[in-house]
C-alpha positions in Angstrom: 25.0 -55.5 97.0 24.7 -52.0 95.5 22.7 -51.9 92.3 21.2 -49.2 90.2 21.9 -45.6 89.2 23.0 -44.5 92.6 25.9 -46.9 93.1 28.5 -44.1 92.5 26.7 -41.6 94.8 24.0 -39.0 94.4 25.8 -36.7 92.0 26.4 -39.4 89.5 22.9 -40.7 90.0 21.5 -37.4 88.9 23.7 -37.5 85.7 22.4 -41.0 84.8 18.8 -40.1 85.5 19.2 -37.0 83.2 21.1 -38.9 80.6 20.2 -38.0 77.1 18.9 -41.4 76.2 15.2 -41.9 76.2 13.5 -42.9 79.5 12.9 -46.6 79.5 15.3 -47.3 76.7 17.9 -50.0 76.7 20.7 -47.6 77.6 18.8 -46.2 80.6 17.9 -49.8 81.7 21.6 -50.8 81.6 22.3 -48.0 84.1 19.3 -49.2 86.2 20.5 -52.8 86.5 24.3 -52.2 87.0 25.9 -53.8 90.0 28.8 -52.1 91.7 32.1 -54.0 91.6 33.6 -54.1 95.1 35.0 -56.4 97.7 31.5 -57.7 98.6 30.4 -58.5 95.0 33.6 -59.5 93.1 33.1 -63.2 93.9 29.6 -63.1 92.5 30.3 -60.9 89.5 33.2 -63.1 88.4 31.4 -66.4 89.0 27.6 -66.6 88.7 26.5 -63.2 87.5 27.1 -63.6 83.8 26.1 -66.6 81.7 29.2 -67.9 79.8 27.2 -70.1 77.4 26.8 -69.2 73.8 23.3 -67.6 73.7 23.4 -66.4 70.1 21.1 -68.2 67.5 22.6 -68.2 64.1 20.5 -66.2 61.6 18.7 -64.1 64.2 20.8 -61.0 63.6 22.0 -61.5 60.0 23.5 -58.0 59.4 25.6 -58.2 62.6 26.4 -61.9 61.9 27.8 -61.0 58.5 30.0 -58.3 60.0 31.4 -60.8 62.6 31.9 -63.5 60.0 34.0 -61.0 58.0 36.3 -59.9 60.8 36.6 -63.1 62.9 40.2 -64.0 63.6 42.1 -67.2 63.9 42.3 -66.9 67.7 39.9 -65.5 70.2 42.3 -62.6 70.9 42.4 -61.8 67.2 38.6 -61.8 67.1 38.4 -59.5 70.2 41.0 -57.1 68.7 39.3 -57.1 65.3 35.9 -56.2 66.8 37.4 -53.5 68.9 39.1 -52.0 65.8 35.9 -52.3 63.8 34.1 -50.2 66.5 37.0 -47.7 66.6 36.6 -47.2 62.9 33.0 -46.3 63.4 34.0 -43.7 65.9 36.8 -42.3 63.7 34.5 -41.9 60.7 31.7 -40.2 62.6 31.7 -36.4 62.0 28.3 -35.7 63.4 28.0 -32.9 66.0 26.4 -33.8 69.3 23.5 -31.5 68.5 22.7 -33.4 65.3 23.4 -36.9 66.8 20.8 -39.6 67.3 21.3 -41.5 70.5 20.2 -45.1 71.2 18.5 -47.5 68.8 19.4 -51.0 67.8 23.0 -52.0 67.3 22.3 -52.3 63.5 21.0 -48.7 63.5 24.0 -47.4 65.5 26.5 -49.0 63.0 24.6 -47.7 60.0 24.4 -44.1 61.2 27.7 -43.9 63.1 28.5 -42.6 66.5 31.3 -41.7 68.9 29.1 -41.9 72.0 30.7 -44.5 74.3 27.4 -45.8 75.7 26.2 -46.8 72.2 29.5 -48.1 70.8 30.2 -50.2 73.9 26.8 -51.8 73.4 27.6 -52.6 69.7 30.9 -54.3 70.8 29.1 -56.3 73.5 26.7 -57.8 71.0 29.3 -58.4 68.3 31.4 -60.4 70.8 28.4 -62.6 71.7 27.7 -63.3 68.1 31.3 -64.3 67.7 30.7 -66.8 70.6 32.5 -64.8 73.3 30.6 -63.9 76.5 30.6 -60.2 77.2 28.9 -57.5 79.3 28.7 -53.8 79.8 31.0 -51.8 82.1 30.1 -48.4 83.4 33.1 -46.7 84.9 33.6 -43.5 86.9 36.2 -41.5 88.6 34.0 -40.2 91.4 36.6 -37.8 92.6 35.6 -35.6 89.7 32.3 -34.6 88.1 31.1 -36.1 84.8 34.0 -38.5 84.5 32.0 -41.5 83.5 32.7 -43.9 80.6 31.2 -47.0 79.1 33.3 -49.9 77.9 32.9 -53.7 77.8 34.3 -56.8 79.4 34.7 -59.9 77.2 35.5 -63.5 78.2 38.3 -65.0 76.2 41.4 -67.2 76.9 39.5 -68.4 80.0 39.5 -64.9 81.6 37.5 -61.7 81.6 39.3 -58.7 79.9 38.4 -55.1 79.6 38.2 -53.5 76.1 37.4 -49.9 75.2 35.9 -50.0 71.7 35.5 -46.2 71.7 39.3 -45.8 72.0 40.2 -49.0 70.2 42.0 -50.5 73.2 42.3 -54.1 74.4 43.6 -54.1 78.0 46.1 -56.8 78.7 48.8 -57.7 81.3 52.4 -57.7 80.2 52.3 -61.4 79.6 49.3 -60.9 77.2 46.6 -62.2 79.5 43.3 -60.3 79.6 43.1 -57.6 82.3 39.8 -57.7 84.1 37.9 -54.7 85.5 38.6 -55.9 89.0 42.3 -56.0 88.4 42.3 -52.6 86.8 40.2 -51.2 89.6 42.7 -52.5 92.2 45.7 -51.4 90.2 45.5 -48.3 88.0 49.0 -48.9 86.6 47.6 -51.7 84.4 45.6 -49.3 82.3 48.3 -46.6 82.5 50.9 -49.0 81.1 48.7 -50.1 78.2 47.6 -46.6 77.2 51.0 -45.0 77.5 53.1 -47.8 76.0 50.7 -49.4 73.4 48.1 -46.7 72.6 49.7 -43.3 73.3 47.6 -41.6 70.7 44.5 -42.2 72.8 45.7 -40.2 75.8 44.7 -36.8 74.4 41.1 -36.7 75.7 39.5 -34.0 77.7 40.0 -35.6 81.1 43.7 -36.6 80.7 44.8 -33.3 82.2 43.0 -34.1 85.5 43.8 -37.8 86.0 45.6 -40.8 84.5 43.7 -43.4 82.4 43.8 -46.0 85.1 42.0 -43.7 87.5 38.9 -44.0 85.3 38.4 -47.4 86.9 38.2 -45.9 90.4 34.5 -47.1 90.4 33.0 -49.7 88.2 29.5 -51.0 87.6 28.7 -54.2 85.6 25.5 -54.8 83.7 24.6 -57.9 81.8 23.3 -57.4 78.2 22.5 -60.5 76.3 22.1 -60.7 72.5 19.1 -63.1 72.8 17.1 -60.7 75.0 16.5 -58.0 72.4 12.7 -58.2 72.9 13.2 -57.4 76.6 14.3 -53.8 75.8 13.1 -50.6 74.2 15.3 -49.2 71.4 13.7 -45.8 71.2 16.0 -43.1 70.0 16.5 -39.6 71.3 18.3 -36.3 70.7 20.7 -34.3 72.8 18.9 -32.9 75.8 19.7 -29.6 77.6 21.2 -31.3 80.7 23.8 -33.3 78.7 24.1 -30.5 76.1 25.5 -28.1 78.7 28.0 -30.7 79.9 29.1 -31.3 76.3 29.5 -27.5 75.9 31.5 -27.3 79.0 33.7 -30.2 77.9 34.2 -28.5 74.5 35.8 -25.6 76.4 38.3 -28.0 77.9 36.5 -27.8 81.3 37.4 -24.1 81.6 37.7 -23.2 85.2 38.1 -26.9 86.1 35.9 -29.9 86.4 32.8 -28.9 88.4 29.2 -29.8 88.8 27.3 -27.3 86.7 23.7 -28.4 87.4 23.8 -28.2 91.2 24.3 -31.9 91.6 26.5 -31.2 94.7 24.0 -28.9 96.4 
């Protein structure tokens, strides 16, 4: 079983180790503990790995609880969709430059200050789902055929099945019959994500990587990391600012990857 920052290869390990979040913070720890989803681990990851019981204690996260109580839907799908849309609104209303952005912190702090950083907004969604009584976990995805093509989303258990959501883009991934689409299914069949994005959320396609590969190819490699709402004391929520390593990648991205996607810190040497 492959676990840790190196599950996607040495180049991606370097990017995770130099991630802009503070060393020892919850976000770095979620990278450290992720398990690679593959043929050898799929049975374990979709059976025993994640606790499906309701671990949230009412009143323990009052601010987040009030948010969930205000957007909870009539069905589990409605609740999932409403939480994803809530997170998307945070992203859309955030006009902070990366140079001025604060990274990490508690979910309450992230919501209050705003963010469009996928690592942080996926963590917010993960906790909101659990407060709503829906098991959830973090997904770290990567298209390892290209440099710097990592993304953080979440997987939530509803309607008796795991389903991927992208709270940063406001997407709930489903099959054509409406059943949740799991990370394993999307990893095995890129057309699931392609259909959803192109047919149901075409406005989300215009990101920096879309000129290099289709949305479904983002799930070429997947890591899964448990993050439980009742284990807040287990983690450090230290915040940080943009570091030089990630800053140069953001700058390169801002130029629409001029000259093509390439490792710019010598990760491939």
